[in-house]
Every structure is written in structure tokens, then in C-alpha cells.
ROSE-4610 file (N, C-alpha, C; in Angstrom, 1 decimal, always signed):
// ROSE-4610
residu = [X/X/X/X/X/X/X/X/X/X/X/X/X/X/X/X/X/X/X/X/X/X/X/X/X/X/X/X/X/X/X/X/X/X/X/X/X/X/X/X/X/X/X/X/X/X/X/X/X/X/X/X/X/X/X/X/X/X/X/X/X/X/X/X/X/X/X/X/X/X/X/X/X/X/X/X/X/X/X/X/X/X/X/X/X/X/X/X/X/X/X/X/X/X/X/X/X/X/X/X/X/X/X/X/X/X/X/X/X/X/X/X/X/X/X/X/X/X/X/X/X/X/X/X/X/X/X/X/X/X/X/X/X/X/X/X/X/X/X/X/X/X/X/X/X/X/X/X/X/X/X/X/X/X/X/X/X/X/X/X/X/X/X/X/X/X/X/X/X/X/X/X/X/X/X/X/X/X/X/X/X/X/X/X/X/X/X/X/X/X/X/X/X/X/X/X/X/X/X/X/X/X/X/X/X/X/X/X/X/X/X/X/X/X/X/X/X/X/X/X/X/X/X/X/X/X/X/X/X/X/X/X/X/X/X/X/X/X/X/X/X/X/X/X/X/X/X/X/X/X/X/X/X/X/X/X/X/X/X/X/X/X/X/X/X/X/X/X/X/X/X/X/X/X/X/X/X/X/X/X/X/X/X/X/X/X/X/X/X/X/X/X/X/X/X/X/X/X/X/X/X/X/X/X/X/X/X/X/X/X/X/X/X/X/X/X/X/X/X/X/X/X/X/X/X/X/X/X/X/X/X/X/X/X/X/X/X/X/X/X/X/X/X/X/X/X/X/X/X/X/X/X/X/X/X/X/X/X/X/X/X/X/X/X/X/X/X/X/X/X/X/X/X/X/X/X/X/X/X/X/X/X/X/X/X/X/X/X/X/X/X/X/X/X/X/X/X/X/X/X/X/X/X/X/X/X/X/X/X/X/X/X/X/X/X/X/X/X/X/X/X/X/X/X/X/X/X/X/X/X/X/X/X/X/X/X/X/X/X/X/X/X/X/X]
num = [1/1/1/2/2/2/3/3/3/4/4/4/5/5/5/6/6/6/7/7/7/8/8/8/9/9/9/10/10/10/11/11/11/12/12/12/13/13/13/14/14/14/15/15/15/16/16/16/17/17/17/18/18/18/19/19/19/20/20/20/21/21/21/22/22/22/23/23/23/24/24/24/25/25/25/26/26/26/27/27/27/28/28/28/29/29/29/30/30/30/31/31/31/32/32/32/33/33/33/34/34/34/35/35/35/36/36/36/37/37/37/38/38/38/39/39/39/40/40/40/41/41/41/42/42/42/43/43/43/44/44/44/45/45/45/46/46/46/47/47/47/48/48/48/49/49/49/50/50/50/51/51/51/52/52/52/53/53/53/54/54/54/55/55/55/56/56/56/57/57/57/58/58/58/59/59/59/60/60/60/61/61/61/62/62/62/63/63/63/64/64/64/65/65/65/66/66/66/67/67/67/68/68/68/69/69/69/70/70/70/71/71/71/72/72/72/73/73/73/74/74/74/75/75/75/76/76/76/77/77/77/78/78/78/79/79/79/80/80/80/81/81/81/82/82/82/83/83/83/84/84/84/85/85/85/86/86/86/87/87/87/88/88/88/89/89/89/90/90/90/91/91/91/92/92/92/93/93/93/94/94/94/95/95/95/96/96/96/97/97/97/98/98/98/99/99/99/100/100/100/101/101/101/102/102/102/103/103/103/104/104/104/105/105/105/106/106/106/107/107/107/108/108/108/109/109/109/110/110/110/111/111/111/112/112/112/113/113/113/114/114/114/115/115/115/116/116/116/117/117/117/118/118/118/119/119/119/120/120/120/121/121/121/122/122/122/123/123/123/124/124/124/125/125/125/126/126/126/127/127/127/128/128/128/129/129/129/130/130/130/131/131/131/132/132/132/133/133/133/134/134/134/135/135/135/136/136/136/137/137/137/138/138/138/139/139/139/140/140/140/141/141/141/142/142/142/143/143/143/144/144/144/145/145/145/146/146/146/147/147/147/148/148/148]
x = [+38.8/+37.6/+36.5/+35.6/+34.6/+33.5/+32.9/+31.6/+30.6/+29.9/+29.1/+27.7/+27.4/+26.2/+26.3/+27.0/+27.7/+27.8/+28.5/+28.8/+27.6/+26.8/+25.2/+24.4/+24.5/+23.8/+24.3/+25.7/+26.5/+25.8/+25.8/+25.1/+23.7/+22.9/+21.7/+21.0/+22.0/+21.8/+22.0/+22.6/+22.9/+21.6/+21.2/+20.2/+19.9/+21.0/+20.9/+21.0/+21.5/+21.1/+19.7/+19.5/+17.9/+17.0/+17.0/+16.2/+16.2/+17.5/+17.5/+16.9/+17.2/+16.5/+14.9/+14.2/+13.3/+12.3/+13.0/+12.5/+12.6/+13.7/+13.7/+12.7/+12.4/+11.5/+10.1/+9.7/+8.4/+8.2/+9.2/+9.3/+9.1/+9.5/+9.4/+8.1/+7.5/+6.0/+5.2/+5.4/+4.6/+4.6/+5.7/+6.0/+5.1/+5.3/+4.6/+3.0/+2.4/+1.1/+0.6/+1.4/+1.2/+0.9/+2.2/+1.9/+0.8/+0.3/-1.0/-2.0/-2.3/-3.0/-3.0/-1.9/-1.7/-2.3/-2.1/-2.6/-4.0/-4.6/-6.0/-6.9/-6.0/-6.6/-6.5/-5.3/-5.2/-6.1/-6.6/-7.7/-9.0/-9.4/-10.6/-10.7/-9.6/-9.2/-9.7/-9.2/-9.6/-10.8/-11.5/-12.8/-14.0/-13.5/-14.2/-14.1/-13.1/-12.8/-13.6/-13.7/-14.5/-15.8/-16.6/-17.9/-18.0/-17.2/-17.5/-17.5/-16.6/-16.6/-18.0/-18.5/-19.6/-20.7/-20.7/-21.9/-21.8/-20.7/-20.8/-21.3/-20.8/-21.4/-22.9/-23.5/-24.9/-25.5/-24.9/-25.6/-25.7/-24.6/-24.6/-25.8/-25.7/-26.9/-28.3/-28.3/-29.6/-30.0/-28.9/-29.1/-29.6/-29.3/-29.7/-30.9/-31.7/-33.1/-34.1/-35.0/-35.9/-37.0/-38.3/-39.3/-39.9/-40.1/-40.6/-39.7/-38.2/-37.5/-38.0/-38.1/-38.1/-39.7/-40.5/-42.1/-41.8/-41.2/-40.8/-40.4/-39.2/-38.6/-39.6/-40.5/-41.6/-42.7/-42.9/-44.0/-43.4/-41.9/-41.4/-41.2/-40.5/-40.0/-40.4/-41.2/-41.9/-40.7/-39.7/-38.6/-38.5/-38.2/-37.8/-36.0/-35.8/-34.6/-33.5/-34.1/-33.3/-33.0/-34.1/-34.1/-33.0/-33.0/-32.1/-30.6/-30.4/-29.2/-28.5/-29.5/-29.0/-28.6/-29.5/-29.3/-27.9/-27.8/-26.4/-25.3/-25.4/-24.3/-24.2/-25.0/-24.5/-24.0/-24.1/-23.8/-22.3/-22.1/-20.5/-19.9/-20.3/-19.8/-19.3/-20.3/-19.9/-19.0/-19.0/-18.0/-16.6/-16.4/-15.4/-14.6/-15.4/-15.1/-14.4/-15.1/-14.6/-13.4/-13.1/-12.1/-11.0/-11.1/-10.0/-9.8/-10.4/-10.3/-9.2/-9.7/-8.8/-7.5/-7.3/-6.2/-5.0/-5.7/-4.9/-4.6/-5.5/-5.1/-3.7/-3.9/-2.9/-1.7/-1.5/-0.4/+0.2/-0.7/-0.4/+0.4/-0.4/+0.1/+1.3/+1.3/+2.6/+4.0/+3.7/+4.9/+5.2/+4.0/+4.5/+5.2/+4.9/+5.5/+6.7/+7.4/+8.6/+9.5/+8.7/+9.6/+9.7/+8.8/+9.1/+10.3/+10.2/+11.3/+12.7/+12.5/+13.8/+14.5/+13.4/+13.6/+14.1/+13.5/+13.4/+15.0/+15.4/+16.6/+17.7/+17.4/+18.6/+18.7/+17.5/+17.4/+18.3/+17.9/+18.7/+20.2/+20.4/+22.1/+22.9/+21.7/+22.6/+22.5/+21.5/+21.4/+22.6/+22.7/+24.0/+25.3/+25.3/+26.7/+27.0/+25.7/+25.9/+26.3/+25.5/+26.1/+27.4/+28.1/+29.4/+30.2/+30.3/+30.8/+30.9/+29.6/+29.5/+30.3/+30.2/+30.7/+32.5/+32.9/+34.2/+34.6/+33.9/+34.0/+34.1/+33.4/+33.4/+34.7/+35.0/+36.1/+37.3/+37.4/+38.6/+38.7/+37.6/+37.3/+37.7/+37.6/+37.8/+39.3/+40.1/+41.5/+42.2/+41.5/+42.3/+42.2/+41.0/+41.0/+42.3/+42.9/+44.0/+43.1/+43.8/+43.4/+43.8/+42.6/+42.7/+43.4]
y = [-21.2/-21.4/-20.6/-20.0/-19.2/-19.8/-19.8/-20.2/-19.1/-19.5/-18.5/-18.3/-19.5/-19.2/-18.0/-18.6/-17.5/-16.5/-15.9/-14.7/-14.0/-14.9/-14.1/-14.0/-14.7/-14.6/-13.2/-13.3/-11.8/-10.7/-10.7/-9.7/-9.4/-10.4/-10.3/-9.7/-10.2/-9.9/-8.3/-7.5/-6.0/-5.4/-4.6/-3.8/-3.1/-2.0/-1.1/-2.1/-3.1/-3.8/-4.2/-4.7/-5.1/-4.5/-2.9/-1.8/-1.3/-1.2/-0.8/-1.8/-3.2/-4.4/-4.4/-3.9/-4.0/-2.9/-1.8/-0.5/-0.6/-1.4/-1.7/-2.4/-3.4/-4.7/-3.7/-3.1/-2.3/-1.5/-0.6/+0.1/-0.9/-2.0/-3.0/-3.5/-3.7/-4.2/-3.0/-1.8/-0.6/-0.6/-0.5/-0.5/-1.6/-2.8/-3.9/-3.5/-3.0/-2.9/-2.0/-0.6/+0.5/+0.0/-1.0/-1.6/-2.3/-3.2/-4.1/-3.0/-1.9/-0.9/-0.5/-0.1/+0.5/-0.8/-2.1/-3.1/-2.9/-2.8/-2.9/-1.7/-0.6/+0.6/+0.7/+0.0/+0.0/-0.9/-2.3/-2.9/-2.2/-1.2/-0.5/+0.5/+1.1/+1.9/+1.5/+0.2/-0.2/-0.9/-1.2/-1.6/-0.3/+0.9/+1.9/+2.6/+2.3/+2.7/+1.9/+0.6/-0.2/-0.1/+0.4/+0.7/+2.0/+2.7/+4.4/+4.0/+3.0/+2.9/+2.2/+1.2/+0.4/+1.4/+2.3/+3.2/+4.3/+4.7/+5.9/+4.9/+3.7/+3.0/+2.8/+2.4/+2.3/+3.7/+4.7/+6.0/+6.3/+5.9/+6.3/+5.5/+4.2/+3.5/+4.3/+4.9/+5.2/+6.7/+7.4/+8.5/+8.2/+7.1/+6.4/+5.8/+6.0/+4.9/+5.4/+4.4/+4.9/+5.2/+5.3/+5.9/+5.0/+3.6/+2.4/+2.1/+2.3/+2.2/+3.3/+4.6/+5.6/+5.4/+5.1/+4.6/+3.8/+2.7/+1.6/+1.9/+2.8/+3.4/+4.3/+5.2/+6.1/+5.2/+4.2/+3.1/+2.3/+2.1/+1.1/+2.2/+3.2/+4.1/+5.4/+5.8/+7.5/+8.3/+7.9/+8.5/+8.4/+9.4/+9.3/+8.8/+8.4/+8.0/+9.3/+10.5/+11.6/+12.0/+11.7/+11.8/+10.7/+9.8/+8.5/+9.1/+9.5/+9.9/+10.9/+11.9/+13.0/+12.2/+11.6/+11.0/+10.2/+9.3/+8.7/+9.5/+10.7/+11.4/+11.9/+12.3/+12.8/+11.9/+10.4/+9.3/+9.4/+9.4/+9.3/+10.3/+11.5/+12.5/+12.6/+12.0/+11.6/+10.4/+9.5/+8.2/+8.8/+9.7/+10.4/+11.3/+11.7/+12.3/+11.6/+10.3/+9.2/+8.8/+8.6/+8.2/+8.8/+10.1/+11.1/+11.1/+11.0/+10.8/+9.7/+8.6/+7.3/+7.5/+8.2/+8.4/+9.3/+10.2/+11.1/+10.3/+9.5/+8.6/+7.6/+7.1/+6.1/+6.8/+8.2/+8.6/+9.2/+9.7/+9.9/+8.6/+7.5/+6.3/+5.8/+6.1/+5.7/+6.4/+7.7/+8.5/+8.0/+7.8/+7.5/+6.1/+5.3/+3.9/+4.0/+5.0/+5.3/+5.6/+6.5/+7.2/+6.3/+5.4/+4.2/+3.6/+2.9/+2.0/+2.5/+4.0/+4.5/+4.6/+4.9/+5.0/+3.7/+2.5/+1.2/+0.8/+1.2/+0.8/+1.3/+2.8/+3.4/+2.6/+2.4/+1.9/+0.5/-0.7/-1.7/-1.5/-0.5/-0.2/+0.0/+0.8/+0.9/-0.5/-1.2/-2.6/-3.4/-3.4/-4.3/-3.6/-2.3/-1.6/-2.1/-1.8/-2.2/-3.5/-4.3/-6.1/-6.1/-5.6/-5.5/-5.3/-4.0/-3.6/-4.7/-5.2/-6.2/-7.3/-7.8/-9.0/-8.8/-7.7/-7.3/-7.2/-6.7/-6.7/-8.1/-9.0/-10.6/-11.1/-10.9/-11.3/-11.1/-9.7/-9.1/-9.7/-10.0/-10.5/-12.2/-12.8/-14.4/-14.2/-13.2/-13.8/-13.2/-12.2/-12.1/-13.4/-14.1/-15.2/-16.1/-16.4/-17.6/-18.9/-19.5/-20.6/-22.0/-22.9/-23.8/-24.9]
z = [+16.5/+15.8/+16.4/+15.7/+16.4/+16.6/+17.7/+18.0/+17.9/+16.5/+16.1/+16.7/+17.6/+18.3/+19.4/+19.9/+21.2/+20.9/+19.9/+19.3/+18.8/+18.1/+17.9/+19.2/+20.3/+21.6/+22.2/+22.2/+22.7/+21.9/+20.6/+19.9/+20.1/+20.1/+20.3/+21.7/+22.7/+24.0/+24.4/+23.4/+23.7/+23.5/+24.6/+24.6/+23.3/+23.0/+22.2/+20.7/+20.6/+19.4/+19.3/+20.3/+20.3/+20.2/+20.7/+20.3/+19.0/+18.5/+16.9/+16.1/+16.3/+15.6/+15.8/+16.7/+17.1/+16.1/+16.5/+15.6/+14.3/+13.7/+12.4/+11.9/+12.5/+12.3/+12.4/+13.1/+13.4/+12.0/+11.5/+10.2/+9.1/+8.9/+8.0/+7.7/+9.2/+9.4/+8.9/+9.2/+8.7/+7.3/+6.8/+5.3/+4.6/+4.9/+4.5/+4.5/+5.4/+5.8/+4.9/+4.5/+3.6/+2.3/+2.0/+0.8/+0.3/+1.4/+1.4/+0.9/+1.7/+1.5/+0.0/-0.4/-1.9/-2.8/-2.7/-3.6/-3.5/-2.3/-2.2/-2.9/-2.6/-3.4/-4.9/-5.2/-6.8/-7.4/-6.7/-7.3/-7.1/-6.3/-5.9/-7.2/-7.6/-8.4/-9.8/-10.1/-11.4/-11.4/-10.3/-10.5/-10.8/-10.2/-10.3/-11.5/-12.2/-13.6/-14.6/-14.3/-15.0/-14.9/-13.8/-13.7/-14.3/-14.3/-14.9/-16.3/-17.0/-18.6/-19.1/-18.2/-18.6/-18.5/-17.5/-17.1/-18.4/-18.7/-19.9/-21.2/-21.4/-22.5/-22.6/-21.5/-21.3/-21.3/-21.1/-21.2/-22.5/-23.3/-24.7/-25.4/-25.3/-25.6/-25.4/-24.1/-24.0/-24.5/-25.1/-25.7/-26.9/-27.7/-28.9/-29.1/-27.9/-28.0/-28.9/-29.4/-30.3/-29.5/-30.1/-29.5/-28.8/-29.0/-28.4/-27.1/-26.9/-25.8/-24.8/-25.3/-24.6/-24.0/-24.6/-23.9/-23.1/-23.3/-22.1/-20.9/-21.0/-19.8/-19.1/-19.9/-19.0/-18.3/-19.0/-18.4/-17.1/-17.2/-16.1/-15.1/-15.5/-14.2/-14.3/-15.1/-15.1/-15.4/-15.9/-16.6/-17.9/-18.9/-20.1/-20.4/-21.6/-21.7/-21.4/-21.9/-21.7/-20.1/-19.5/-17.8/-17.1/-17.7/-17.3/-17.8/-18.7/-19.2/-18.4/-18.0/-17.2/-15.7/-15.1/-14.0/-14.1/-15.0/-15.2/-15.4/-16.0/-16.3/-15.2/-13.9/-12.7/-11.7/-12.2/-11.3/-11.8/-13.2/-13.6/-12.9/-12.7/-12.2/-10.7/-10.1/-8.7/-8.6/-9.6/-9.5/-9.7/-10.8/-11.1/-9.9/-9.0/-7.9/-7.0/-6.9/-6.0/-6.6/-8.0/-8.6/-8.5/-8.5/-8.1/-6.7/-5.7/-4.3/-4.2/-4.7/-4.6/-5.1/-6.3/-6.9/-6.0/-5.2/-4.4/-3.3/-2.5/-1.6/-2.1/-3.2/-3.8/-3.8/-4.5/-4.5/-3.1/-1.9/-0.8/-0.2/-0.2/+0.5/-0.2/-1.2/-2.2/-1.9/-1.5/-0.9/+0.5/+1.2/+2.6/+2.6/+1.9/+1.9/+1.3/+0.1/+0.1/+1.2/+1.8/+3.2/+4.1/+4.5/+5.3/+4.8/+3.6/+2.7/+3.1/+2.8/+3.1/+4.5/+5.3/+6.9/+7.5/+7.0/+7.2/+6.9/+5.5/+5.0/+5.8/+6.1/+6.9/+8.4/+8.9/+10.5/+10.4/+9.1/+9.1/+8.7/+8.2/+8.1/+9.6/+10.4/+11.7/+12.6/+12.1/+13.0/+12.4/+11.1/+10.6/+11.2/+11.4/+11.6/+13.0/+13.9/+15.3/+15.6/+14.8/+14.9/+14.7/+13.5/+13.1/+14.4/+15.0/+15.9/+17.1/+17.6/+18.5/+18.2/+16.9/+16.4/+16.8/+16.3/+16.4/+17.8/+18.6/+20.3/+20.8/+20.2/+20.6/+20.1/+19.0/+18.4/+19.2/+19.6/+20.4/+21.7/+22.3/+23.6/+23.6/+22.4/+22.4/+22.3/+21.7/+21.3/+22.5/+23.5/+24.6/+25.7/+25.3/+26.4/+26.2/+27.5/+27.3/+26.8/+25.8/+25.3/+26.2/+26.7/+27.4/+27.0]
């Protein structure tokens, strides 16, 4: 009968196995962190796109203002509807630059996440292989022991 607890303690006590496992866990944690950042950036991108759409919609409404609305804008802000459209248009361009920057960051982080996932997968394969090797060594040692 195999003493599984003793065998796993033997495997875990091996310094090379422990080091491989520690490095694999570190990669898994880093990949998880990058994934969380990707989710955060995706929500940020979604919010920026909503703001851009609403802003464009409001800008189009300002372009279609009547004389009364234009006079009210001049009285309240010292700028006409046309001036407001120009400022909003420039703001939308600034916002689109930010959106493109976030898109680039998402693409870069996504590539980084994929690379980390692949590296972690390879590292866990090494951990598994080393564990298998150590378990086989444990089993061989147990077979060599004289039975009591």
C-alpha cells in the first residue's frame, strides 16, 4: 500500500521541485494580475466610447440650434453654438486619441498575458514532470525496502 502523504512530502521536500513550483506559481500570479488589468482597461475603454458617443450626439444637437438657443448660449457662456461645436469637436478628437492609446495598451497587455500563460503552462509541465520523476523514485525506494 502506498503512503500518499509520505510520498507527497518526499516530492515537496525536493529543492528543485519546490523551486520549479514557486516559479510556476509566480508566473500564474503575474498572468492573473495582467488579466485583471485587461478587464479594468476594457471597462475603461467601454466608458470612453460611451462618452464619445454621447458627446457627438450633443454636438450634433448644438449644430442644429435655433437663434434663441444660440442667443442663450452667448448670454450664458459668451460663446455661440458654433464655438461650442468647435470646442466639443476638439474635445472629441482628444478623447479619440485617448481611446486609441487605451486600445494600444489593451493589445500590448493581451499579448503579454498570452505569453505569460504559455510560459506558465510550460513551467507547470516541468513541475508535473519533476513530480512524476520524484514519485517514481519514491515508489522504487519503497519497493527496495524490506517489508516488516
